[in-house]
C-alpha positions in Angstrom: -82.4 -47.2 55.2 -84.1 -50.8 55.2 -82.8 -53.2 52.8 -85.6 -52.9 50.2 -84.8 -49.1 49.5 -83.1 -47.4 47.2 -79.8 -46.3 49.3 -80.1 -42.5 51.0 -81.8 -40.4 49.2 -81.2 -36.4 49.4 -83.8 -34.6 51.4 -84.4 -32.4 48.0 -85.3 -35.2 45.5 -87.9 -36.7 48.9 -89.8 -33.7 48.1 -89.7 -34.2 44.3 -91.0 -37.5 44.9 -93.8 -35.9 46.4 -94.6 -33.2 43.7 -94.6 -36.0 41.7 -96.9 -38.5 43.7 -99.2 -34.9 43.7 -98.8 -34.2 40.0 -102.6 -33.0 38.3 -103.0 -35.3 36.0 -105.0 -32.8 34.1 -101.6 -31.3 33.7 -99.8 -34.0 32.5 -102.7 -34.6 29.8 -102.2 -31.3 28.5 -98.6 -30.4 29.1 -98.0 -33.9 27.0 -95.5 -33.3 24.2 -92.7 -35.0 22.2 -89.4 -33.0 23.5 -86.8 -34.6 21.9 -83.9 -32.4 22.3 -82.0 -33.5 24.7 -78.4 -32.2 26.9 -75.7 -32.9 24.5 -77.7 -33.1 20.9 -77.3 -31.9 17.9 -79.6 -30.4 15.0 -76.9 -29.8 12.3 -79.4 -28.6 9.5 -82.7 -27.2 9.6 -84.7 -23.8 10.2 -84.3 -25.2 14.0 -80.5 -26.3 13.8 -78.9 -26.0 17.0 -76.0 -27.8 19.4 -76.0 -28.2 22.7 -73.6 -27.0 25.0 -74.2 -29.4 27.7 -73.1 -33.1 28.2 -75.4 -35.5 27.9 -76.5 -36.4 31.6 -78.0 -40.2 32.5 -81.2 -40.7 34.5 -80.2 -41.3 38.0 -81.2 -44.9 39.3 -84.5 -43.0 40.8 -85.5 -41.4 37.6 -85.2 -44.6 35.8 -87.3 -46.7 38.4 -89.8 -44.1 38.5 -90.1 -44.5 34.6 -89.8 -48.0 34.9 -92.7 -48.2 37.2 -95.1 -46.3 35.6 -94.9 -48.1 32.6 -95.4 -51.4 34.0 -95.3 -51.3 37.8 -97.5 -53.7 39.7 -100.3 -51.6 41.0 -102.5 -54.3 43.6 -105.0 -57.1 42.2 -106.7 -56.9 39.1 -110.8 -57.9 39.7 -111.1 -60.7 36.9 -114.2 -60.2 33.9 -116.9 -61.5 36.9 -119.4 -62.8 34.8 -119.9 -64.9 31.9 -123.3 -65.9 30.5 -122.0 -69.0 28.8 -121.4 -70.5 31.5 -122.9 -68.4 34.3 -121.9 -70.5 37.8 -118.2 -70.3 37.1 -115.8 -67.2 36.8 -114.2 -67.4 33.5 -111.0 -68.3 33.5 -109.8 -65.8 30.6 -106.8 -64.3 32.4 -103.3 -65.1 32.4 -101.8 -62.8 35.6 -103.5 -62.1 38.8 -102.5 -59.1 39.5 -103.2 -55.4 37.7 -100.3 -53.0 36.1 -100.5 -49.5 35.5 -101.9 -50.6 32.2 -105.3 -52.8 31.4 -104.0 -55.9 29.2 -107.4 -57.4 27.1 -109.4 -59.7 29.4 -106.1 -59.8 32.1 -103.4 -61.7 29.6 -100.7 -59.5 30.6 -98.1 -61.4 28.4 -96.2 -58.4 28.1 -92.7 -57.6 29.7 -90.2 -54.9 29.6 -86.6 -54.1 28.1 -84.5 -51.1 28.4 -81.0 -50.0 27.6 -79.1 -47.1 29.0 -75.1 -45.9 28.7 -74.2 -48.7 31.3 -75.7 -52.1 29.6 -79.4 -53.5 28.3 -82.0 -54.7 30.9 -85.2 -57.0 31.4 -87.9 -55.4 33.5 -90.4 -58.3 34.3 -93.8 -57.6 36.2 -96.3 -59.6 34.5 -96.3 -62.3 36.9 -95.0 -59.7 39.9 -97.5 -59.8 43.3 -98.2 -56.2 44.2 -95.5 -55.3 47.1 -99.0 -53.1 48.5 -102.2 -54.3 47.9 -103.4 -50.8 48.3 -101.3 -48.6 46.7 -102.3 -45.6 45.0 -99.1 -43.8 43.9 -99.3 -42.4 47.2 -96.0 -40.6 48.5 -95.0 -42.4 51.9 -95.6 -45.5 49.8 -93.3 -44.8 46.4 -90.1 -45.2 48.0 -90.7 -48.4 48.8 -92.7 -49.2 45.6 -89.8 -48.6 43.7 -87.5 -50.5 45.5 -89.2 -53.6 45.4 -89.7 -53.1 41.6 -85.9 -52.6 41.3 -85.6 -56.2 42.5 -87.2 -57.2 39.2 -84.5 -55.7 37.0 -82.2 -58.0 35.5 -79.0 -56.7 33.8 -78.1 -58.1 30.3 -75.3 -56.9 29.0 -72.6 -53.9 30.1 -72.8 -52.0 27.3 -76.0 -49.7 25.3 -77.8 -51.2 22.9 -76.0 -50.5 19.8 -78.6 -49.5 16.9 -77.2 -48.0 13.6 -78.0 -44.2 13.1 -79.4 -44.5 9.6 -82.1 -45.6 7.4 -83.5 -48.4 7.2 -82.4 -48.9 11.0 -84.3 -45.5 11.9 -86.5 -43.2 10.3 -84.5 -40.8 9.0 -86.2 -37.8 11.0 -84.8 -39.9 14.4 -81.2 -40.8 13.6 -80.0 -37.8 15.3 -81.6 -38.0 18.8 -83.0 -41.6 18.9 -81.3 -44.3 21.5 -78.9 -41.1 22.6 -76.1 -40.6 24.8 -77.7 -40.4 28.2 -81.0 -41.3 27.4 -83.0 -44.2 28.7 -84.7 -46.3 26.0 -87.6 -48.5 26.6 -88.9 -51.0 24.7 -92.2 -52.9 26.0 -92.4 -56.5 24.2 -95.4 -58.9 24.2 -95.6 -62.9 23.6 -98.0 -62.9 20.9 -97.8 -66.1 21.2 -99.3 -66.8 24.2 -102.0 -64.4 23.7 -103.1 -66.0 20.5 -103.1 -69.0 22.1 -105.3 -67.3 25.4 -107.1 -66.1 22.3 -107.9 -69.7 21.4 -108.8 -70.4 25.1 -111.1 -67.5 25.3 -112.9 -68.8 22.4 -113.3 -72.3 23.7 -114.9 -70.7 26.8 -117.5 -69.4 24.6 -118.2 -72.4 22.5 -116.3 -71.3 19.3 -113.9 -72.9 17.2 -111.4 -71.6 15.1 -112.1 -71.7 11.2 -108.8 -71.7 8.8 -110.4 -69.0 6.7 -107.1 -68.5 4.6 -107.9 -72.3 3.6 -111.7 -72.1 3.8 -112.0 -75.2 6.0 -112.5 -76.1 9.4 -109.5 -77.4 11.6 -109.9 -80.9 11.4 -111.2 -82.9 14.8 -112.6 -80.3 16.4 -116.1 -81.8 16.0 -114.5 -84.5 18.5 -115.2 -82.3 21.3 -118.5 -81.6 21.5 -118.4 -80.9 25.5 -116.4 -78.1 24.3 -117.6 -76.7 21.2 -121.4 -78.1 20.9 -121.6 -76.5 17.8 -118.6 -76.8 15.5 -120.2 -74.3 13.0 -119.8 -72.0 15.6 -116.3 -70.5 14.4 -114.0 -67.2 14.7 -111.9 -66.7 11.3 -108.0 -67.8 11.7 -107.3 -64.3 10.7 -109.6 -62.2 12.5 -108.9 -63.6 15.6 -104.9 -63.0 15.2 -105.2 -59.7 13.6 -107.7 -59.4 16.6 -104.8 -60.6 19.1 -102.0 -58.3 17.4 -104.3 -55.1 17.9 -104.8 -56.0 21.8 -101.0 -56.5 22.2 -100.1 -53.4 20.1 -102.8 -51.4 22.3 -101.1 -53.1 25.4 -97.5 -51.5 24.5 -98.8 -48.7 23.6 -100.6 -47.4 26.5 -97.7 -48.5 28.5 -95.8 -45.8 26.4 -98.1 -43.5 27.1 -98.3 -44.1 31.0 -94.5 -43.3 31.0 -95.0 -40.7 29.1 -97.1 -38.8 31.4 -94.7 -39.7 34.1 -92.2 -37.2 32.2 -94.5 -34.3 32.6 -94.3 -35.3 36.2 -90.9 -35.3 36.5 -90.1 -32.6 34.1 -88.0 -35.4 32.2 -88.1 -34.4 28.5 -89.0 -37.8 25.8 -91.1 -39.4 23.7 -93.0 -42.1 22.7 -92.3 -43.6 18.9 -92.3 -45.9 16.6 -89.9 -44.9 14.1 -86.9 -48.1 14.6 -86.8 -51.4 13.2 -87.9 -53.5 16.3 -86.8 -56.5 14.9 -83.6 -55.5 14.3 -84.0 -54.2 18.0 -84.6 -57.3 19.1 -82.1 -58.6 17.1 -83.5 -60.2 13.8 -81.3 -58.2 11.4 -79.5 -61.0 9.9 -76.4 -58.9 10.4 -73.9 -60.7 13.6 -72.2 -57.0 13.9 -76.0 -55.9 15.0 -77.3 -58.2 17.1 -80.0 -56.4 19.4 -81.1 -57.7 22.1 -80.4 -61.3 20.8 -83.3 -63.1 20.6 -83.4 -66.1 18.9 -85.3 -66.1 15.2 -86.7 -68.2 12.2 -86.8 -67.3 8.5 -88.9 -69.2 5.9 -89.6 -68.9 2.0 -93.6 -68.7 3.2 -92.7 -65.5 5.5 -92.2 -61.9 4.3 -90.2 -61.5 7.2 -88.2 -63.2 9.8 -90.2 -64.8 13.3 -88.9 -63.8 16.5 -90.1 -66.6 19.2 -87.7 -65.1 21.9 -84.6 -64.2 24.0 -83.9 -68.0 25.5 -83.9 -68.2 29.6 -85.4 -64.6 29.5 -88.4 -63.8 27.6 -89.5 -66.8 25.5 -92.9 -67.3 23.2 -95.4 -70.2 24.0 -94.6 -72.1 21.0 -91.8 -73.9 19.6 -88.8 -74.2 19.9 -89.2 -73.3 23.5 -91.8 -76.1 24.0 -92.2 -79.4 21.7 -95.4 -78.9 21.1 -98.3 -76.6 21.5 -99.7 -79.1 23.7 -97.0 -78.5 26.1 -98.0 -74.7 25.4 -101.8 -75.4 26.4 -100.1 -76.9 30.0 -97.6 -74.1 30.5 -100.6 -71.6 29.7 -102.5 -73.8 32.1 -99.8 -73.7 34.9 -99.7 -70.1 34.5 -103.3 -69.7 35.1 -103.9 -72.4 38.2 -100.5 -73.2 39.5 -98.6 -71.5 42.6 -99.2 -67.8 42.3 -101.8 -68.4 39.3 -104.7 -66.0 39.0 -107.2 -68.9 39.9 -105.1 -70.9 42.3 -107.3 -70.1 45.8 -103.4 -69.5 47.6 -103.1 -66.7 45.7 -104.4 -63.7 47.6 -106.7 -61.1 46.0 -108.6 -57.8 46.0 -111.8 -59.7 47.3 -113.2 -60.1 51.2 -113.1 -64.1 50.6 -110.3 -64.4 47.6 -109.7 -67.9 48.0 -113.4 -69.2 47.0 -113.7 -66.7 44.3 -110.7 -67.8 42.7 -111.2 -71.3 43.6 -114.8 -71.3 42.2 -113.5 -70.1 38.3 -113.9 -72.6 35.6 -111.0 -75.5 35.8 -110.2 -76.4 32.4 -110.7 -80.3 32.0 -108.3 -82.1 29.8 -110.7 -82.2 26.6 -111.0 -78.5 27.2 -107.1 -78.5 27.0 -107.0 -80.7 24.2 -109.3 -78.9 22.1 -107.5 -76.0 22.4 -103.9 -77.8 21.4 -105.5 -79.3 18.8 -106.1 -75.5 17.2 -103.2 -74.4 17.9 -100.9 -77.2 16.7 -103.2 -77.4 13.4 -102.0 -73.8 13.1 -98.5 -74.3 13.9 -98.3 -77.7 11.4 -100.3 -75.7 8.6 -98.2 -72.4 8.7 -95.0 -73.3 10.5 -95.0 -70.9 12.9 -97.6 -69.9 16.0 -99.6 -67.8 15.1 -99.8 -67.9 11.4 -100.1 -64.4 10.2 -98.1 -62.7 13.0 -95.3 -62.6 14.7 -94.7 -65.0 18.0 -93.0 -62.2 19.7 -93.9 -58.5 18.9 -93.1 -55.1 19.6 -93.5 -51.8 18.3 -93.4 -48.9 20.5 -90.4 -47.0 22.4 -90.4 -44.7 25.1 -87.0 -42.4 25.4 -86.3 -40.6 28.4 -83.8 -38.1 28.7 -82.6 -34.6 30.2 -83.8 -31.6 28.3 -81.6 -28.7 27.0 -83.9 -26.1 27.8 -81.7 -23.7 26.5 -82.9 -24.8 22.5 -86.6 -24.3 23.9 -85.8 -20.9 25.1 -84.1 -20.1 21.6 -86.7 -21.3 19.4 -90.2 -21.4 21.2 -93.1 -19.0 22.4 -93.2 -19.1 26.4 -95.1 -22.5 27.7 -92.5 -24.7 25.6 -92.1 -26.9 28.4 -93.6 -26.9 31.8 -92.6 -25.9 35.3 -91.4 -29.2 36.5 -89.0 -28.7 33.3 -87.6 -25.7 34.4 -87.0 -26.9 38.0 -85.9 -30.5 36.8 -82.2 -29.7 38.0 -82.8 -27.8 40.8 -84.9 -30.5 42.5 -83.8 -33.6 41.4 -80.0 -33.0 41.0 
């Protein structure tokens, strides 16, 4: 096997991969259910009380990588937003990443990545700046093995033990304590840099000639009136609270769609699991306040002005575009500009693309002047200085949805459910994959 491949894959599993690549979308949609009862699970009481007679059975590396690439795989170059009537001669410089993934991102911001945990450790899977390993990948069976192997290089191991989450309220909702993060499962958590997303939202509105208005303080941001080349009419505004609510909604949609893409893939593979939000994501990232429950170890700060801690990132791994990673918001804006225009960036003429003349199209995009960047930075710095964090009303780092993948104990479903409680892929999974 070539070095990019995953090692020796048995012939029956190669056939299983072919089946996954050809699984009908409508069957995945219609067959999607939350199938929580895995091998080794137990419901001690209730009308559905049951104890598995099988031991927990972890996902193989190949199974795990299929789920990961379905949730955040790089699938080709995205096409950017083609037109903006405010500046008709240029591509608008909204986007931050050049590649499309398995889920959409508002205006191509792509500020999220995946973290996950299993019996052997905790991990980071970063694809938001991963150029597509195959420009014409469309889930074809012949490309699937190399596609997965290239994505495997993006996995970074952070620790050698499963993430500890107390199986009790308030860490987990009461209906999840028996099964969430269960032995043998893979638990996946998309995490988004809401600070960067909000910063790009200010950039987005500046391109449209609109400034942020602090509706909570009921006043304009001082100094914006000086940037008449960027904001010709200072009365053209977007409320701060609305912009931040919109940014959080966009991020919530992005990470939810990532989990949904993974949930559909579970149906095609015959794995159990479900998408859910019933655990305290701040505790999981690291803001429990209890050194015995470190989570992923993200940095957080507290203030009497905030109802909850504010998480700003995992140092050296995934950090928000705000202090303390950057000394000020001007540095964060420069970092965002570098992501857009620097080597490999979406508006760098040296970055390949989907067009016949990609270099000319990327080069023709709006290029932010220093005045434009200063205008964005002034608004962002005002928010940080006024409210002690960036964004003002939402977390700097945000997570919300999870996907758990595990092997089903079919005997539970056979015991309690009518025929059809699981798909043929579930009945055949152990035979085809193991």
